[in-house]
C-alpha positions in Angstrom: 10.7 2.1 -0.2 12.1 -1.4 0.2 10.3 -4.0 2.3 12.0 -6.7 4.3 10.6 -9.1 6.9 9.2 -6.9 9.6 10.7 -3.6 8.4 10.7 -1.1 5.6 13.6 0.9 4.3 12.1 4.4 3.5 14.0 6.9 1.4 13.5 10.5 2.5 14.6 12.5 -0.6 14.6 15.9 1.1 17.4 14.7 3.4 18.9 12.2 1.0 18.5 9.6 3.7 17.4 6.0 3.9 15.9 4.9 7.2 14.9 1.4 8.5 11.5 1.6 10.2 9.6 -1.4 11.8 6.4 -2.1 9.8 4.2 -1.8 12.9 5.2 1.9 13.0 4.0 2.6 9.5 0.6 2.8 8.0 -0.4 3.7 4.5 -2.7 6.5 3.6 -4.4 5.0 0.5 -6.1 7.5 -1.7 -8.3 7.2 -4.8 -5.9 6.8 -7.8 -3.1 5.1 -5.8 -1.7 2.0 -7.6 -1.7 -1.0 -5.2 -0.8 -4.7 -5.2 -3.0 -7.2 -3.4 -0.9 -9.3 -1.0 -3.4 -11.8 0.3 -5.4 -14.6 -1.3 -7.5 -15.1 -3.3 -6.4 -12.0 -5.4 -2.7 -12.0 -4.3 -0.5 -10.4 -7.0 -3.2 -8.4 -8.6 -2.1 -4.9 -9.4 -4.9 -2.3 -9.6 -5.9 1.3 -8.7 -8.0 2.5 -5.7 -11.3 3.8 -7.1 -13.3 4.1 -3.8 -12.8 3.9 0.0 -15.6 3.1 2.5 -14.8 2.5 6.2 -11.5 0.8 5.7 -12.6 -1.2 2.6 -11.2 -0.3 -0.7 -12.7 -0.9 -4.1 -9.9 -1.4 -6.6 -9.9 -2.0 -10.3 -7.6 -3.0 -13.1 -8.3 -3.6 -16.8 -9.9 -7.0 -16.1 -11.7 -6.9 -12.8 -13.1 -4.8 -10.0 -13.0 -6.1 -6.3 -13.3 -4.8 -2.8 -10.7 -5.6 -0.1 -9.6 -4.4 3.3 -6.5 -2.1 3.7 -4.4 -4.9 5.2 -4.7 -6.8 2.0 -3.0 -4.1 0.0 0.6 -3.0 -0.5 1.4 0.4 -2.0 3.2 0.7 -5.3 3.7 4.4 -4.6 1.7 5.8 -1.6 1.7 8.3 1.2 3.4 6.7 4.3 2.6 7.9 7.8 5.0 7.2 10.6 3.5 6.7 14.0 
């Protein structure tokens, strides 16, 4: 997956196809164990793993800290994308 302003290019391996999809049509289904990057301050740039989810808030942790953030603060490193 490649991200550009307002759109994502998603590779569909089963069809060997890359498709441009507007970001508003995508949502990420974060799961415990997913590796994520925080994209909003004050923790922007932090790479961590999802360790717990509770009503749209995610507890994430890396080797140096553990924090809780909302889903919109996160960007997937590898994740399950849902179109729609």
